[in-house]
C-alpha positions as CSV (number, residue, x, y, z in Angstrom):
1,M,3.8,-12.3,3.6
2,N,6.9,-12.8,5.7
3,K,9.6,-12.4,3.2
4,K,12.2,-10.0,4.4
5,N,12.1,-7.8,1.3
6,I,9.2,-7.9,-1.0
7,I,8.8,-6.2,-4.7
8,G,5.7,-5.1,-6.5
9,T,4.2,-2.5,-8.3
10,F,1.1,0.0,-8.8
11,S,-1.6,-0.9,-11.3
12,L,-3.0,2.1,-13.1
13,N,-4.4,0.5,-16.0
14,S,-7.4,-2.1,-16.1
15,C,-6.2,-4.9,-18.3
16,P,-6.8,-8.2,-16.7
17,N,-4.1,-9.8,-18.9
18,I,-1.3,-7.2,-17.5
19,T,-2.7,-7.8,-13.8
20,E,-2.4,-11.6,-14.2
21,I,1.2,-11.3,-15.7
22,I,2.4,-8.9,-12.8
23,S,0.8,-11.2,-10.2
24,K,2.6,-14.3,-11.5
25,N,6.0,-12.5,-11.1
26,L,5.8,-10.1,-8.3
27,D,5.1,-10.3,-4.6
28,Y,2.3,-7.9,-4.6
29,I,0.1,-5.6,-6.7
30,I,-1.4,-2.2,-5.6
31,I,-4.6,-1.4,-7.8
32,D,-4.5,2.1,-7.8
33,R,-7.8,4.0,-7.1
34,E,-5.9,7.3,-6.4
35,H,-4.0,7.8,-9.7
36,G,-5.2,5.0,-11.7
37,S,-8.3,5.0,-14.0
38,H,-10.2,2.2,-12.1
39,S,-13.8,2.0,-11.4
40,F,-15.2,-0.3,-8.5
41,E,-16.1,-2.5,-11.4
42,S,-12.7,-2.9,-12.7
43,V,-11.3,-3.2,-9.1
44,N,-13.5,-6.1,-8.4
45,I,-12.5,-7.9,-11.8
46,L,-8.7,-7.4,-11.2
47,N,-9.0,-8.3,-7.4
48,K,-10.4,-11.7,-8.5
49,I,-7.5,-12.3,-11.1
50,I,-4.4,-11.9,-8.9
51,K,-2.5,-15.1,-8.1
52,P,-2.7,-16.4,-4.4
53,N,1.3,-16.0,-4.3
54,C,0.7,-12.4,-4.9
55,L,-0.5,-9.8,-2.1
56,S,-3.7,-8.2,-3.7
57,L,-3.9,-4.5,-2.4
58,I,-6.1,-1.7,-3.2
59,R,-4.9,2.1,-3.0
60,V,-8.2,3.8,-1.9
61,S,-8.8,6.9,-3.7
62,H,-9.0,9.3,-0.6
63,L,-9.2,9.3,3.0
64,N,-12.9,8.6,3.3
65,K,-14.7,6.0,5.5
66,I,-17.1,4.9,2.5
67,E,-14.4,4.7,0.1
68,I,-12.4,2.6,2.5
69,Q,-15.2,0.2,3.4
70,R,-16.3,-0.4,-0.3
71,C,-12.7,-1.2,-1.2
72,L,-12.4,-3.6,1.6
73,D,-15.9,-5.3,0.9
74,L,-14.3,-6.5,-2.3
75,N,-12.0,-8.7,-0.3
76,P,-8.5,-7.7,-1.1
77,D,-5.6,-8.8,1.0
78,G,-5.5,-5.2,2.1
79,I,-5.4,-1.6,1.2
80,L,-2.9,1.4,1.2
81,I,-4.6,4.4,2.4
82,P,-3.2,7.9,1.2
83,Q,-3.4,11.4,2.6
84,I,-2.3,10.7,6.0
85,S,-0.9,13.8,7.1
86,S,-1.4,13.8,10.8
87,Y,-1.8,11.5,13.8
88,A,-5.7,12.3,13.7
89,D,-5.7,11.0,10.0
90,A,-3.9,7.8,10.9
91,K,-6.4,7.2,13.9
92,F,-9.4,7.9,11.4
93,A,-7.7,5.3,8.8
94,V,-7.4,2.5,11.3
95,S,-11.0,3.0,12.7
96,C,-12.4,2.8,9.2
97,S,-10.5,-0.4,8.4
98,Y,-11.4,-2.4,11.3
99,F,-14.7,-4.0,12.4
100,N,-15.7,-3.3,16.2
101,P,-14.2,-3.6,18.7
102,Q,-11.0,-2.4,16.9
103,G,-12.6,0.0,14.7
104,K,-16.0,1.4,13.1
105,R,-16.1,-0.4,9.8
106,G,-19.5,-0.8,8.5
107,L,-20.6,-4.6,7.9
108,S,-22.5,-6.2,5.1
109,P,-22.5,-9.9,5.2
110,Y,-23.6,-10.0,1.8
111,T,-20.3,-9.0,0.3
112,A,-17.2,-10.9,-1.0
113,A,-15.6,-10.4,2.1
114,F,-18.1,-12.5,3.9
115,D,-18.6,-14.9,0.9
116,Y,-22.0,-13.4,0.2
117,N,-23.9,-14.7,3.1
118,P,-24.6,-14.0,6.7
119,N,-23.6,-17.5,8.2
120,K,-21.1,-17.5,11.0
121,S,-20.4,-13.4,10.6
122,D,-19.0,-13.0,14.0
123,D,-16.3,-15.6,13.0
124,K,-15.6,-14.0,9.9
125,K,-15.6,-10.5,11.1
126,N,-12.7,-11.6,13.8
127,K,-10.9,-13.6,11.0
128,I,-10.9,-10.5,8.7
129,N,-9.7,-8.2,11.7
130,K,-6.9,-10.7,12.2
131,K,-5.5,-10.8,8.5
132,I,-6.2,-7.6,7.0
133,F,-3.1,-5.7,5.7
134,I,-3.3,-2.0,6.3
135,G,-0.7,0.3,4.8
136,L,-0.7,4.1,5.6
137,L,0.7,6.6,2.9
138,I,2.6,9.3,5.1
139,E,2.5,12.6,3.4
140,G,3.8,16.1,4.0
141,S,6.2,17.3,6.9
142,K,3.2,17.2,9.6
143,G,2.6,13.4,8.7
144,M,6.3,12.7,9.1
145,A,6.5,14.7,12.3
146,S,3.7,12.3,13.6
147,L,5.4,9.1,12.5
148,D,6.8,7.9,15.8
149,K,3.4,8.5,17.6
150,I,1.5,6.6,14.8
151,C,3.9,3.5,14.7
152,N,3.9,3.4,18.7
153,D,0.1,3.5,19.0
154,F,-0.9,1.5,15.9
155,S,1.8,-1.0,15.6
156,K,-0.7,-3.8,15.9
157,D,-3.1,-2.3,13.4
158,I,-0.8,-1.5,10.5
159,S,1.5,-3.7,8.5
160,L,3.1,-0.9,6.3
161,I,4.2,2.8,6.3
162,Y,4.8,4.0,2.8
163,F,6.1,7.2,1.7
164,G,6.3,8.6,-1.7
165,L,9.8,9.8,-2.9
166,Y,8.7,13.0,-4.6
167,D,6.1,14.1,-1.9
168,F,8.7,13.3,0.8
169,T,11.8,15.1,-0.7
170,S,9.5,18.0,-1.4
171,S,8.7,18.3,2.2
172,L,12.3,18.5,3.0
173,N,12.9,21.2,0.0
174,L,15.3,18.7,-1.8
175,K,15.1,17.0,-5.2
176,P,13.9,13.5,-5.4
177,D,17.5,11.8,-5.3
178,W,17.8,8.7,-3.1
179,K,21.6,9.5,-2.8
180,N,21.4,12.8,-1.4
181,P,22.9,12.6,2.0
182,K,19.9,14.5,3.8
183,V,17.4,12.3,2.0
184,K,19.5,9.0,3.2
185,K,19.7,10.4,6.8
186,A,15.9,11.1,6.9
187,V,15.1,7.6,5.5
188,K,17.2,6.0,8.0
189,K,15.0,7.7,10.5
190,I,11.9,6.4,9.2
191,V,13.3,2.8,9.0
192,N,14.5,2.9,12.3
193,I,11.2,4.0,13.9
194,C,9.1,1.6,11.8
195,S,11.7,-1.6,12.2
196,K,11.4,-1.0,15.9
197,K,7.6,-1.8,15.9
198,K,8.0,-4.7,13.0
199,I,6.2,-2.3,10.3
200,K,7.4,-2.7,6.9
201,V,8.6,0.4,5.1
202,G,8.0,1.3,1.3
203,S,8.9,3.6,-1.2
204,I,9.4,3.8,-5.1
205,A,12.5,2.4,-7.1
206,R,12.8,3.6,-10.7
207,N,15.3,1.3,-11.9
208,K,17.2,-1.9,-10.8
209,K,20.2,0.0,-9.3
210,E,17.5,1.8,-7.0
211,I,16.1,-1.6,-5.8
212,R,19.3,-2.7,-4.7
213,F,19.9,0.8,-3.0
214,L,16.6,0.7,-1.1
215,K,17.3,-2.8,0.1
216,K,20.6,-1.7,1.2
217,I,18.9,1.2,3.5
218,G,16.3,-1.0,5.0
219,I,13.3,-0.2,2.9
220,N,11.7,-3.7,2.7
221,F,8.3,-3.1,0.6
222,I,9.8,-2.0,-2.8
223,C,7.6,-0.5,-5.4
224,Y,9.1,-0.8,-8.8
225,Q,7.5,2.1,-10.8
226,N,4.0,1.0,-11.8
227,D,2.5,-1.0,-14.7
228,T,2.4,1.9,-17.2
229,G,5.9,3.0,-16.4
230,I,7.2,-0.8,-16.9
231,I,5.3,-1.0,-20.2
232,H,6.6,2.3,-21.3
233,E,10.4,1.3,-20.4
234,A,9.8,-2.1,-22.1
235,F,8.7,-0.7,-25.4
236,S,11.1,2.2,-25.3
237,Q,13.9,-0.1,-25.5
238,I,12.8,-2.0,-28.5
239,K,13.4,0.7,-31.2
240,T,17.0,1.7,-31.0
241,K,18.9,4.3,-32.9
C-alpha cells in the first residue's frame, strides 16, 4: 500500500461481521494474537473475510519461529512481530519470515500461502518473499537503542517499525502523553531514522485529535485504538445523562 498515511486498527475479538465492517472502511486490520482471544481457526476465518482494499495483517503471539511460520502459512498480506528488544531479535524475526535465501522460513506447499498445491513452488516462494509485509514492534530502551542498526541492515526486509505509546514512554520514565516535549523529541528521532530508509512508522491514536497530531509529526501507519475500544466508545456515547 503506497498511500502516504494509512489508518487501521487491531482486531481483538473474533466476530466476522465486525472484521468485515472494519475492512470496508480502514486501510488495514491487524488480527491480534498477542492480546486478542484468537485461535488459529478464528484467525484463518477472519483473514479470509478481510476485503482486498484493506491490508490483512496478523500480530503473532510471541517471537517464535513456529508461531511466525503458522501465521504466515495462513497467507495474510503480512505480520507484525512483537517483543523486538534487540538487534538479535530483529535478525531472528526477519530470518523466520522469509524463505531461503533471505531467511529460514519452513515451507509446506499444502498451505493457503501456496494455494494448497506444490505446483511451481519455487515461483510462489519467490513471489511471497517479494510481497510480504513485515512489521517489527520495537520494545524497551534496548530495542530503541538498536533501531538505527536494525533499519540500516534490514531496510529491504521490513515495511514497518511500530512502537507502543505506553511501553515507549515507560522506557523513558514518562507518562503516555504525545504532547510531552521529551516524547515528541524522541519520536522525531524514530521518524527520522525510519524515513531515511523508507520504512513506515506506526503507533496508536486514542482519539481523532491524536490522528491529526501523529500525521503532523510524521507517523504514517496510524492505529486507531482497537476494535473493542471503538465499540466501547460508540456505545458509551449512546446513553447520555
